[in-house]
Structure formats: structure tokens, C-alpha cells
C-alpha positions as CSV (number, residue, x, y, z in Angstrom):
1,M,0.0,0.1,0.1
2,A,2.8,2.3,0.8
3,R,4.4,1.7,-2.4
4,T,1.3,2.3,-4.3
5,D,0.8,5.6,-2.5
6,S,4.5,6.6,-3.2
7,R,3.8,5.9,-7.0
8,A,0.6,7.9,-7.0
9,A,2.5,10.9,-5.3
10,A,5.1,10.5,-8.1
11,S,2.6,10.4,-10.8
12,A,0.7,13.4,-9.5
13,S,3.9,15.5,-9.2
14,R,5.4,14.5,-12.7
15,A,5.5,17.2,-15.4
16,Q,5.7,16.6,-19.0
17,A,9.5,17.2,-20.3
18,P,9.7,19.1,-23.5
19,Y,11.7,17.6,-26.3
20,R,14.9,19.7,-27.0
21,P,16.5,18.8,-30.4
22,G,20.3,18.2,-30.0
23,G,20.0,18.7,-26.2
24,R,18.8,16.8,-23.1
25,H,15.3,16.0,-21.9
26,R,14.7,18.2,-19.0
27,M,11.9,18.5,-16.7
28,E,9.7,21.5,-17.2
29,R,9.9,23.7,-14.3
30,I,6.2,24.5,-13.4
31,W,5.1,26.1,-10.2
32,E,3.6,23.4,-7.8
33,N,0.4,25.4,-7.3
34,S,-0.2,26.1,-10.9
35,P,-3.8,25.7,-12.2
36,K,-2.4,23.8,-15.1
37,Q,-1.2,21.1,-12.7
38,L,-4.4,20.9,-10.6
39,L,-6.8,18.9,-12.7
40,P,-4.3,16.0,-13.6
41,Q,-3.1,15.8,-10.0
42,V,-6.7,15.6,-8.8
43,L,-7.6,12.7,-11.1
44,V,-4.4,10.7,-10.2
45,L,-5.0,11.0,-6.4
46,T,-8.8,10.5,-6.9
47,G,-7.9,7.1,-8.7
48,R,-5.7,6.3,-5.8
49,I,-8.6,6.7,-3.3
50,L,-11.1,4.7,-5.4
51,R,-8.6,1.8,-5.9
52,R,-8.1,1.7,-2.2
53,W,-11.8,1.6,-1.5
54,S,-12.3,-1.1,-4.1
55,R,-9.9,-3.4,-2.5
56,D,-11.5,-3.2,0.8
57,P,-14.2,-5.8,1.3
58,A,-15.8,-3.8,4.4
59,T,-16.1,-0.8,2.3
60,L,-17.7,-2.6,-0.5
61,V,-20.1,-4.3,1.8
62,Q,-21.0,-1.1,3.5
63,S,-21.4,0.9,0.2
64,L,-23.2,-1.7,-2.0
65,V,-24.6,-4.8,-0.2
66,M,-26.0,-3.1,3.0
67,P,-28.0,-0.3,1.0
68,A,-29.4,-2.9,-1.3
69,G,-30.5,-5.2,1.7
70,F,-32.0,-2.1,3.5
71,L,-34.1,-1.3,0.5
72,V,-35.5,-4.7,0.2
73,A,-36.3,-4.7,3.9
74,L,-38.0,-1.4,3.8
75,D,-40.2,-2.5,0.8
76,I,-41.2,-5.6,2.5
77,V,-42.0,-3.9,6.0
78,L,-43.5,-0.5,4.9
79,G,-44.1,-0.8,1.1
80,D,-47.9,-1.8,1.4
81,V,-48.4,0.6,4.2
82,L,-47.1,3.7,2.3
83,E,-49.0,2.8,-0.8
84,Q,-52.2,2.5,1.1
85,V,-51.7,6.0,2.8
86,T,-50.2,8.0,-0.2
87,G,-51.8,6.0,-3.3
88,A,-48.5,5.5,-4.9
89,S,-45.8,2.9,-4.4
90,G,-43.6,3.5,-1.4
91,L,-40.5,3.0,-3.5
92,Y,-40.6,6.5,-4.8
93,S,-39.7,7.7,-1.3
94,Q,-37.7,4.7,-0.1
95,V,-35.3,4.5,-3.1
96,P,-34.3,8.0,-2.7
97,L,-34.0,7.7,1.2
98,V,-31.8,4.6,0.9
99,A,-29.5,6.2,-1.8
100,L,-29.0,9.2,0.5
101,V,-28.3,7.2,3.6
102,G,-25.8,5.0,1.8
103,G,-24.0,8.1,0.4
104,M,-24.1,9.8,4.0
105,T,-22.8,6.7,5.9
106,G,-19.9,6.4,3.4
107,A,-18.7,9.7,4.4
108,I,-17.5,8.2,7.7
109,I,-15.3,5.8,5.6
110,G,-13.5,8.7,4.0
111,A,-13.0,10.4,7.4
112,V,-11.6,7.4,9.1
113,G,-9.4,6.9,6.2
114,I,-7.8,10.4,6.2
115,M,-7.3,10.1,10.0
116,R,-5.3,6.9,9.3
117,E,-3.3,8.5,6.7
118,R,-2.5,11.4,8.9
119,E,-1.3,9.0,11.6
120,V,1.0,7.0,9.4
121,G,2.5,10.3,7.9
122,L,1.2,9.7,4.3
123,L,-0.4,13.2,4.3
124,S,2.8,14.8,5.3
125,R,4.8,12.8,2.5
126,F,2.2,14.3,-0.2
127,W,2.7,17.7,1.2
128,V,6.6,17.7,0.6
129,V,6.2,16.6,-3.0
130,P,5.6,19.1,-5.8
131,V,1.9,18.7,-5.8
132,H,-0.8,21.4,-5.9
133,R,-1.9,22.1,-2.3
134,A,-5.5,21.7,-3.1
135,A,-5.2,18.5,-5.1
136,G,-5.3,16.1,-2.0
137,L,-8.5,17.7,-0.6
138,L,-10.3,18.0,-3.9
139,A,-9.5,14.5,-4.8
140,R,-11.3,13.3,-1.7
141,L,-14.2,15.2,-2.5
142,L,-14.3,14.1,-6.1
143,A,-13.9,10.5,-4.9
144,D,-16.9,10.9,-2.5
145,F,-19.0,12.3,-5.4
146,I,-18.1,9.2,-7.6
147,R,-18.7,6.9,-4.7
148,I,-22.3,8.4,-3.9
149,V,-23.3,8.2,-7.6
150,L,-22.1,4.5,-7.9
151,I,-24.0,3.7,-4.6
152,T,-27.2,5.6,-6.1
153,L,-26.9,3.5,-9.3
154,G,-26.7,0.3,-7.3
155,V,-29.6,1.2,-5.2
156,L,-31.6,2.3,-8.4
157,C,-30.9,-1.2,-9.9
158,V,-32.5,-2.9,-6.8
159,G,-35.4,-0.4,-7.1
160,L,-36.0,-1.2,-10.7
161,A,-36.2,-4.9,-9.8
162,L,-38.7,-4.1,-7.1
163,G,-40.9,-2.0,-9.5
164,F,-39.4,1.5,-9.4
165,R,-39.8,3.3,-12.8
166,F,-39.1,6.7,-14.1
167,E,-42.0,8.6,-15.7
168,Q,-40.7,12.0,-16.4
169,G,-38.3,11.2,-19.1
170,A,-34.5,10.6,-19.6
171,L,-33.3,14.0,-18.5
172,A,-35.1,13.9,-15.3
173,A,-33.7,10.4,-14.8
174,V,-30.2,11.7,-15.1
175,A,-30.8,14.6,-12.7
176,W,-32.3,12.0,-10.2
177,V,-29.0,10.0,-10.1
178,F,-26.9,13.0,-9.3
179,M,-29.2,14.4,-6.5
180,P,-27.9,12.3,-3.6
181,A,-24.3,13.5,-4.4
182,L,-25.5,17.1,-4.1
183,F,-26.0,16.8,-0.3
184,G,-23.8,13.7,0.3
185,V,-20.5,15.5,-0.8
186,A,-21.5,18.5,1.4
187,L,-22.0,16.2,4.4
188,S,-18.7,14.6,3.6
189,A,-16.9,18.0,3.8
190,A,-18.4,18.3,7.2
191,V,-17.5,14.9,8.4
192,L,-13.8,15.4,7.0
193,T,-13.7,18.7,8.9
194,L,-14.5,16.9,12.2
195,A,-12.1,14.2,11.4
196,L,-9.2,16.6,10.9
197,F,-9.8,18.4,14.2
198,S,-10.3,15.2,16.1
199,A,-7.7,13.0,17.8
200,N,-9.5,9.7,17.4
201,T,-12.2,8.1,15.3
202,I,-15.0,8.4,17.9
203,V,-16.1,12.1,16.7
204,P,-16.6,11.3,13.0
205,Q,-18.2,8.1,13.8
206,A,-20.6,9.7,16.1
207,T,-22.1,11.4,13.1
208,E,-24.0,8.2,12.5
209,I,-26.5,9.6,15.2
210,L,-27.1,12.6,13.0
211,I,-27.6,10.5,9.9
212,A,-30.0,8.3,11.6
213,M,-31.9,11.3,12.9
214,L,-32.0,12.7,9.4
215,M,-33.1,9.3,8.0
216,F,-35.8,8.6,10.5
217,F,-37.4,12.0,10.6
218,S,-37.8,12.5,7.0
219,I,-40.5,12.0,4.4
220,G,-38.8,8.8,3.2
221,F,-40.2,6.6,5.9
222,V,-43.7,8.0,6.2
223,P,-45.7,11.1,4.7
224,L,-45.2,14.3,6.3
225,D,-48.8,14.5,7.7
226,Q,-48.2,11.3,9.8
227,Y,-45.7,13.1,12.1
228,P,-46.9,15.0,15.1
229,E,-47.8,18.6,14.2
230,W,-45.0,20.1,16.3
231,L,-42.5,18.0,14.5
232,Q,-43.8,18.5,10.8
233,P,-41.9,21.8,10.3
234,I,-38.6,20.2,11.1
235,V,-39.2,17.1,9.1
236,E,-40.4,19.2,6.1
237,H,-37.5,21.5,6.0
238,Q,-34.5,19.3,6.7
239,P,-32.2,18.6,3.8
240,V,-32.9,14.9,3.4
241,S,-36.6,15.4,3.1
242,Y,-36.1,18.2,0.4
243,T,-33.8,15.8,-1.7
244,I,-36.4,12.9,-1.4
245,E,-39.1,15.4,-2.5
246,A,-37.1,16.5,-5.5
247,M,-36.2,13.0,-6.5
248,R,-39.8,11.9,-6.2
249,G,-40.9,14.6,-8.4
250,L,-38.0,13.8,-11.0
251,A,-39.2,10.2,-11.1
252,L,-43.0,10.3,-10.6
253,E,-44.7,13.6,-10.2
254,G,-44.6,16.6,-7.9
255,P,-42.7,19.7,-7.3
256,V,-39.0,19.8,-8.5
257,A,-37.8,23.3,-8.6
258,E,-38.4,24.3,-5.0
259,P,-37.0,21.2,-3.3
260,V,-33.9,21.4,-5.7
261,L,-33.4,24.9,-4.6
262,F,-33.5,24.3,-1.0
263,S,-31.2,21.2,-1.4
264,V,-28.8,23.5,-3.2
265,L,-29.0,26.1,-0.4
266,W,-28.5,23.4,2.4
267,S,-25.6,22.1,0.6
268,A,-24.1,25.5,-0.2
269,G,-24.6,26.5,3.4
270,I,-22.7,23.5,4.9
271,F,-19.9,24.1,2.3
272,A,-19.6,27.7,3.3
273,V,-19.4,26.8,7.0
274,C,-16.8,24.0,6.4
275,A,-14.7,25.5,3.7
276,V,-12.1,27.4,5.9
277,P,-12.1,25.1,8.7
278,L,-11.5,22.1,6.2
279,A,-8.7,23.8,4.5
280,I,-6.9,24.8,7.7
281,G,-7.5,21.3,9.2
282,F,-6.2,19.6,6.0
283,R,-3.0,21.9,5.8
284,R,-2.3,21.3,9.6
285,A,-2.7,17.7,9.2
286,S,-0.5,17.5,6.1
287,K,2.3,19.5,7.8
288,R,2.2,17.3,10.9
289,G,5.4,15.6,11.8
């Protein structure tokens, strides 16, 4: 693993040497924080993270197998009840809910991973090679985005087998696939921030409590009017409910513009709060030791 990470660091820092007729091949001197270097380095480091996750059986089970099993269980237990109450299949709420929860719980995997890399000194090794300072952090967020999209596609395949269908066209279906990543990456940024300022994994793992609260007190389990009146405003305006409402509208029918807007606002707000602490925490962790 250390050898693989070293190769990734070398690949991310390598610049193309221009050909000089009659002379030597020399490495082009490029400022390490040049925007020209950022994108290729982010892609190399993102590939490293995705390969590491793909080789970890626990990560694969948590990301793919558990959401699929959870969706099947929800459909067996609550599917008929929701259809009687709402008049539509419960899958149009349950599939979005499971995709969101799968994406959110996966954020903890990334947080624990960055803490381990900090402890073994891998972050500090990347910091001293000529790699763009933002590449490592952006690569983690991009890897989370890809992970959430893959989880969503896996959950969707199970949902299709159970009877879930898109009735609003292909463009709406594409937008549906990317909706969980909108809030999921924002939550990943928040969990990464907690991890970078924590001495052990207890703090980021404790976010499972928040994820459970967002899951149970959302419109994904039961319709809004089934909650107590004093709780309905909280359930209605929390980010998971907005995202589920948008995904239900994209797949079946219902409002889309307003829930998408509020989902974007929730995500942007989380990013705005976490951006500076996340950058400071990553820099401090990378310069540690």
C-alpha cells in the first residue's frame, strides 16, 4: 500500500518534459500550485482513493450490499403501508432515502481513512512533493462524489427490480441519479472537517447518530402528515426531506424546482461553514510531523 501511494504521489507531481533537439530532456519547471497542474493531479489522487476503497471488502459491503438489503427490507415492511396511505408505491420515497443514507454513511469511511493517513504520515509525504496544495483535498471530495453516484446506481438497480420506474423522461432520470451526491458531498466535507480536528475516530463515527436522525425524521419513511404537528416543520425543512421530495418529483410527479433549490441552499450553506476550517485542518494535518 505504501509503495502504491508513493507511485501515486510521483505520478501526481510529474510534469511533461519538452523535447529539445540536440539537447537533453529536461523536466519542465512548473510552479507546484499552478492551475495547469491541478486537474491532472486531482484525477491521479482520486484514482488512488477509489482503488483503495475497491480493494477493501468492508467498504464494498457497506457501500453496496447494505443499502441494497436495507431497501429490500423497507419495501417488505413499509411498502404496502405507504401505498395505502399515499396512493403511490412507497419505492418513490424509499429508493431516494436509501441512496441518500448510503451516501451519507460512506462519508464516515473517508473520514476514518484520512485520519489513518494522517497518523502514518502519508499526508505529510504528499505535502513535501511538488503537488498542488488543493489537489489532495479536492481529490477526496471528487472520490466521494463518484462513490455516492455509484451507490445511487446500485440502489436504483435494486429499485428497478422491485418495481421503481421513471415517468418523467430521460433528462429527469439523469438529474435524479446525481441528486444524492449534491447533499452527500457537502456532508462528507463536514465529516472530514470533524475528522481533521479530532484525535480519534469516535467523533466522526458519532455522526452516524445525526445520519440516523435525518433518516428517521424524513418523508422517506412516512408521509409528512403522519408526524406530530409540532415535528412537521422540522421534518419538512430538513435537507434529506427536500432531496427526497425533489427525487420523487423527478421520477414520478410533484414539485421539483423548490425542493432542488432548498437542497442546493442546504449544501451550499454546509460548504460555506466548512470551507475554511476544512482547508486549515487539512493543511495542519499535512504538515504534521
